[in-house]
N, C-alpha and C positions, 0 to 999 in steps of 0.2 A: 417962834413960829411953830405951829402944829397943824397937822392934817386933820380936817373935819371927817371923821370916819363915815359919817352919814353920806358924805359926797361920793363915796365908792361902795355903798351898801347896795343890797339886792335890788331895791325898787327905786334906784335913783333915776335922775333925768339922764339924757344921752351924754356920755362922757365927752368932755371937751379935749380935743387932741391939740397938744402943743407941738413945737418944733420936732419933726420926726427924728432928728439926731439926738435931741435931749430926751426924748421919750423912748429911745431905744434902750436896750439892755444886752449886756454880754452874758450868755447862758453858760453857767458852770456846768460843763457836760462831762459825764462818765457814763458809758453805755449801761453799767449796772443799774443806774437809777432811771433809765428811760427805755430799756429793751425788754419787753415781756417774754422774748424767746429764751432769756436766761433764767426763766422761772416765773410763773404767773403770780403776781401778788398786787394788792391794791396800789402800793406806791409806784411800782413800775407801770402798771396800766394807766395810772393818772399822769405819770411823767411822760409817757409815750403820747397820750392824748394831748397834753399841753403843748409839747414840743411841735407836733404836727399843726395844732391850731395856731401856735405862734408864728410858725413859718408861713403858713397860708394867709393869715389875716393881719400880721404885723405890718404897720405903716413905718417902714424904715428903708434908709438908703443902702444898708448892708445887714447881713445876718452875721453876728459876731459870737464866738464861743471862746471859752477858756477851758483848756484841757491840761492833763498831766503830761501827755506826749503825743507823738506823730499818729499812732494808730487810732487813738481816740479822735484826733483831728480829722483823719480820713473818714471815719465813720460818720462824723457830723457833716462833713462836705457832701458825702454821698446822700445822706438823707435830705439835705437842702436841695440838692440837684434833682432828686426824684420828685420833689413836691413843688418846687418853684424854681425851675432851671435858670430863669433870667435874673435871679436875685444874687448879687455879689456876696461872697462869703469871705470872712476873715477869721482866722483861728490864732489865738495868742496863748502863750504858755502861762500856767498859773504862777510859775516862778517869777514872772514879770507882769503881774495883773494890771498894773497901771498903764500898760500898753493898750488897753481898751480905748483910751481917749481917741477921739472926742466923745465916745460913748461914756456916759457918766454913772451907769448903775451895773452892778453885778447881780444877776438873778441866780439864787441858790435854791434848788428844789427840796427844801426842808426847813424847819424852824431853827435848827441849831447851827448857826454860822459863826460861832465864836472863833473857830480856827481861822476863818477868812478875815474876821475883824483884826485878829493878831497879825495876819499876813499884811493887811493894809497898813498897819501901824509903821511898817518899814518905810512908808512914803508919807505918812501923816493920815489922820482920819478924813481930811478933806480931799484925799485923792479921788475917791469915787464913793458912791452910795452902795449899800449891800441890801438886797430885798430877799427874804426867805418866804416860805409858805408852809403852812401847817398840813400835816397829814394825821396819822395816828398820834394822840396826845398822851396815851396812858403808859408808855414804856418807861422803864427806869432811865434809859438813855435820853429820852426826850425830857422828862421832868428834871433830871440833873442838868441837862443841857441848857434849860432855861436859866438856871443859876450861873452856869459858865458864860452864858451870853451877857448876863447882866453885869458880870464882873470883868468882862472882856472890854476892849476899847470900842464898843459900839457907840453909835452917835444918834442924834435926833433925826438925822437925814437917812437913817436906815429904817427898815420896816420888816415886819413879819406879817404877811397877809394871812388873816384868819378866814378860814373857809365858811364860817358861819357865826352868828351872834353867840351861840353857846360856846364855841371854841374861844372866841374873844373874851368872854366872861371867864372861862377857866384860866386862860393865859394871864389875864389881868389880875385875877385872884392870887395866882402864884407869884406874880411879880410884886404884888403888895406884901406878901410874906417875905419875899427875898429882901425888898427894900427895908422892911422893918428890922430884919435880921442885921443887915448891914449897917443900918443906922445905930442900933444898939451896940454892935460889936466895935464899930470903927468911929462912929460920930461923924460930923461934918456934912457937907452938902452932897447929895448924890447927883450924878449926871442925869440928864434927860433920858427917858426910855426910848427904845424904838418905836416907831408909829405901829399901830395895830388896827389897820383898816380891814373891813369885811368885804371880800370878793369871793364869790363861790367858784368852785371848779366848773369847768365847762365840758361840753361834748360837741361833736359834729353831728348835728341833728339829722343831716341827710343820710348818715350811715344807718339810721334806725327806721327808716320808712318801711312799714310792714310789707311782707311778701306772703300774700294769701296762699299761694301755691305751695311754698315750703312749709307753711304752717299746717295746711291740710295734709300734706304728706307725713309730717311728724305725728299728727293726730292718728293717721292710719297705722303708722309704724308702731305706736303705743297701744293701739286698740281702743282709742277714744273716738266715740261717735260724733258726727258733726253737730248734733243738737245738745251734746253734753257741755256743762260748765267747766272751765279750766282756770284754776288759779296757778299763778307761776311765781316762784322764788328764784332769783339769780343771785348767788352769793358763794363765798367759800363755805363749804358745808361743814362747819365746826361748831359744836355746841359750846366750846370754850371761848371761841374767838368772834362768833357772829351772833347766834341766837340759839336759845333752847327750843327745839322743835315741838316738844310735848304739849305746852299750852296752845301752840298753833293748831296742833291736831285736834285738841279738845274743842277749840273754837270752830273748826271746820266741820267737826261732827255735829255740833249744835246747829250750824248753819244748814246742814243737809237735812236734818230731821224735819219731816213734814214737807220738804220741798218736792216739786213734781219734776225736778231735773237731777240727773246724776252729776256728782261734783268729783273733779279730779284735781290733784295737786302735783305739779311737775317741779321737781327740785333740779334746777340747772346749776352745775358747778361740780367741783371736785371735792372728795373727802381727803383731808390731810393724813388720816390714819384709819386703821381698822375699828378703833373705839368709836370714832365719829360715825363711821358708816353703820355700826351696830346701833348707836343711839337714834340715828335718823330712820333706819330701815327696819329694824326688828321690833320696834315699839308701836308702829302705825296700826297694826291689826287690833291692838288693845285699846288704843286711844280714839281711832276713827275707823271703826269697822265698816262704815257705809260710804267711805270716801276712797277713791282710787289714788294710789301713790306711785309715781313714776320718777325714776332718776335718769337724768340725761347728762353725761359728763361733758365738761367744756371741751369743745373741739374747734375753736376758731369762731371768727365773727359771723360766718354764714350759719353755723349751727345755733349760735345764740339768737340770731334774727329769726330763725325758724321757731325757736321756742317762744319768743315774743309774739310772733304771728299766730301761733297756735292758741294762745291764751286770750281770755277775755277780761282778765283782771290781774293785777300784780300786787303781790304781798311782800312787805319788808318789815318783819316783826322783830326788829333789832332790840336786844336788851343788854348790850354789851359795851364796855368802855372802849374796846378796840375800834369801834366805828365812831368817827367824828364828823362825817359829812354824809356819805351815802350817795354815790354817783348812780347807782342802779336804778332808783326810782326816777331820776331824771331821764335816764335812757328809756325806761318804760313809758314815761309821759311823752317822749318824742315819738315812740311807736304807737301812740294813740290809746294806751291802756290806762284805765282808772286804777288808782293806787289805794290800797289799805296798808297803812304803815304805822309804825310805833311813833308816838309823839316824843321823840328823842333826839337830842343834840341837833345837828344840822338839818335833819329831815323836816323839822317844822319850818325851816326857811325854804325848802324846795317844794313841799306839797301843801297846797293851800286848800281851802274849802271847796273851791270850784273844781279842782283836779283830783281829789281824793278824800279819803276819810282818815283822820288821825286817831289812833288808839291811845287813850291816856296811859301813862306809865307811872308807877310808884316805886321810889328807890328808898334804900336805907338812909338813916341820918348818919352824920359824920361819926358819932360814937359807936355805931354798929360796926364799923369796918376800919376803925383806926389801926387796930392791931394787925389787920389783913395787909394794909399798906406797909406797915413797919416790917412785917415778915418778908414781904417781896423786896423792899428796899435793902434789907439786911442780908438777903440771899438765902434765907431759910426756905422760901417758896419760890417756885418758878413763875414766869410771867403767865403760863397757862393756869397754874393753880390760883394765881391772884385773880385773873379774869373770871375763872369759874365760880370762885367764892362771891365776887361782887354780883355777877349775873344771877346767882342762886337766890339773892335777896332783892332782886329787881323784878317787879311784877307788871305785866301788861294786862289790861282789862280784857279778860277772855270774852265776857258777854258783849262788850262793845265790838270787839273784833268780829264775833259771830254775827252780830247784827249788820255790820258793814259788808260782810261777805254775802250775807242773805239778800241785803238790798240790791247788790250788784248782780247776784244770780237771778233775781226775779224781775229785774226792770231793765229791759234793753234801752229804754229811754235814758235812764240814769247812766248807764254805761257809755252810751253815745255822747251825752252831754259832758260828762267828766272827761271822757277820752279826748274830745275836741278841745276842751279848756286846757288839758294837760299839754296837748301838742302845742298849742299857741303859747302856753307859759314857757315850755322848754325852749322854744324858738326865741321868744322875747327876752328871756332872762339868762339862759344857760348856753346858748350856742357860742362857740368860740369867736364867732364874728362880733358878738357883743362883749364877751369877757376880755378879749385881748385889748380892745381900745380902752377899757376901764383900767386894765393893768398899766398901759402905756401912759394914761393920764396920771396915775400914781407916780410912775418913774419920772415923768416931767416935773411933778411937784417936789419929789425928793431931790432931784437935780437942782432945782431952783433953790431949795433950802441949803443945800451944800454949798452952792456957789456964793451964797450970801454970808457964809460963815467966815470968820477970821482964822485963816490957816495958821497964824502965829500962835493961837491959843491951843493948837492941836499939833504939837511938834512931833517929828518922827522919833522912832526908837531904833537905836543902833541894832543891826541884825545880830550881832554877837552877844547882845544883852537883852534879847527878848525874854521876858520873865518865864513864859511857858515853854520856850524852846531856845535857851541860850546856846551859843556855840559850844559844842561838847568840850573843847579844851579851854574855854573860859570857865565852865562849870567844874571840870575835872583837872584844873591846872596843877593841883597838888598831888596827882597820881604819879607822874613821871619824875625821874631825877631832875630833869631840866626839860625846857622847851627850846626848840630851835631858835637861836638868837638871830635877830635881823643883822645882816652884814656878815654872817659866818662865812668862812672860807672851807672849801672841800678839797680833798685829795682823792685821786684815783688809786685804788688799791689793786686792781686787776680782776680778771674773770678766768682763773685757771681751771675751774671745775665745769662750769656750763657757761655758754654764751648768754648775755642778758635776755635776748629774745626767747631762747629756749626755756630759761627758768621762768619767765613771765608767762609763757604758754602752758607750762606744766601746772603752775598755780591756778590757771583757769578762772579768772575773776568773772568772766562773762557768764559763767554758769548761773550766777545770781542776777544777771541782766543789769549790773551796775558795776562801774569800774572807776577808780580814783582818777586815773589818767589813762589814755590809750597806750597800747604797746609801742606805737610809733613815736609818741612823745617821750616815753621812757628810754627808748633806744637812742633817739636823737640827742637826749640829754647826756646819756652815757658816752656816746661817741664824742661829743663836744668836751666833756670833762677829761676823757682819755687823751684827746689831742693836746690839751693843755697841761695835764698833770695836776695842776692846782688852779682853782678859780673860785670866785664868789658867785652866788646865785645871780646877782645882778649882771655880772660879766657874761654868764652864759645866756641869760635872758636876752641881752642885747644882741649877742651873736645869733641866737636862734629866732629872734622875733616873737618870743613867747611872753606871756605875762609872767612876772617874777614868782607869783604864787604857784603857778603850774611847775615851774622849774623846781621850786623848792619841794613840792610834793613828790616830784620824780626823784629828786636827790635823797629824800627821806626813804624812799623805797629802795634805792640803790645801796643806802647805808644798811637797811634792814637785811639785805641779802649779801652784804659784805663786799660790794663792788666799790663803794666809796666810804670815806670816813671824814670826820671833821679834822680840819688841820689844827694841830696843837698850837695854842697861842703861848708864846714864851712867857714864863712867870716874870 
């Protein structure tokens, strides 16, 4: 059984909702992936937007999260309470991910969930489904991660949501290469791949309703007259990681020539370094002397909305592998702006002929950049160097870009028509109220596939023998003279120098925020052994009401510090 990817593609019919329990998912939650206050980047911005959309629009009896610990759990509960206070919240530890039941899917905000597939194998592959989502596809970690995922115990009822058709094509191509390699090297029949449905990222369209007053105020602040034309770019302003501005400046200069309106470009966003600032700002006078250039740093949603409200068109001239979807044009469409964008990756799924103008792109062939990829993979070149070299041989049609800008500059009717179409398209296809039901329909179908599988064909793996993470003392059993024998007996040797509690405190294990056992457990074990003089771990465990493994760990520490020893067995 396989999911029909067209069933969840961009222009599908209204998603069919299944049982809310079966269509629910437990969110793999760590604030680093969802909190833009930790540093603005596309992954966090998309993660934050998704999580808020999920909480607001998810049809579910409870909102479930999987976290590493209590602090992350509190952050998740607080977020849900702020957005939907009447929705029950349940937080489970990743250490026991199977506790998400009856929820049958884990949602992981990234494509590389091999680690979670290995974790699941402790309970068998049919324990639950795992669904990831693509973001940037061009990093070494993501590309190698696809290989790790394919060789991990992923299952047919898992999925990687591809945010565009171009991303699905790229991931499918890499999986073809991976499967061909595995077949050549090992032979045999390969297991089914995870599903690769296409579901775009979403936005909250209501957040992008234009604010004419703030737009007019920003124009006044920048010295832009009300009658002037303004093009806007919202992006991370990096020539390495987003777009080369110089061809854009050439296009804007061509568009301005002979026009009876002044043209301005607002660059909204932050420069990652002084080099980027120099490339964007110090070159404009030479490339577009008749176009005004203004930089507005990112300062929160209100400032971004002011920039969108000040503009009459939106530019997204991406020529970079780092961008795989492009949420900014969708936001601009929601604000009623016509878009001039590169015909590049997922942008061609978001911007159609009614809402904007796509500028053709021409890229290098494989043989032009094979060595570039190998240098990056081998560590000779950095990610920035890799992206910059690929971008340098990726061309956007400057003339077509200029024509698109000129058409929008000179035709208020065209701007109004495209702006209206874009606003309707954003609401119909990209609002979270539309995207979340599509995701839940996918989760329901994954759950149905998983439930129909034969669990006997997907056995568990013993935790101590997990191939990628065996128990350390299974792997390193040959390191010590011996391992503690089951049934060993222990003798109390005394505490003449320091009491146990003082020695434990001086060692200060909690400085690392991890401790093998608590001071109370160690002290209680010491007292129990001292009272008896000689005892087995089983005897002490029965007396203390502790698990025997806990007692043995405490006894090993007491041996380490000379408080206890192994009772000699007569020859």
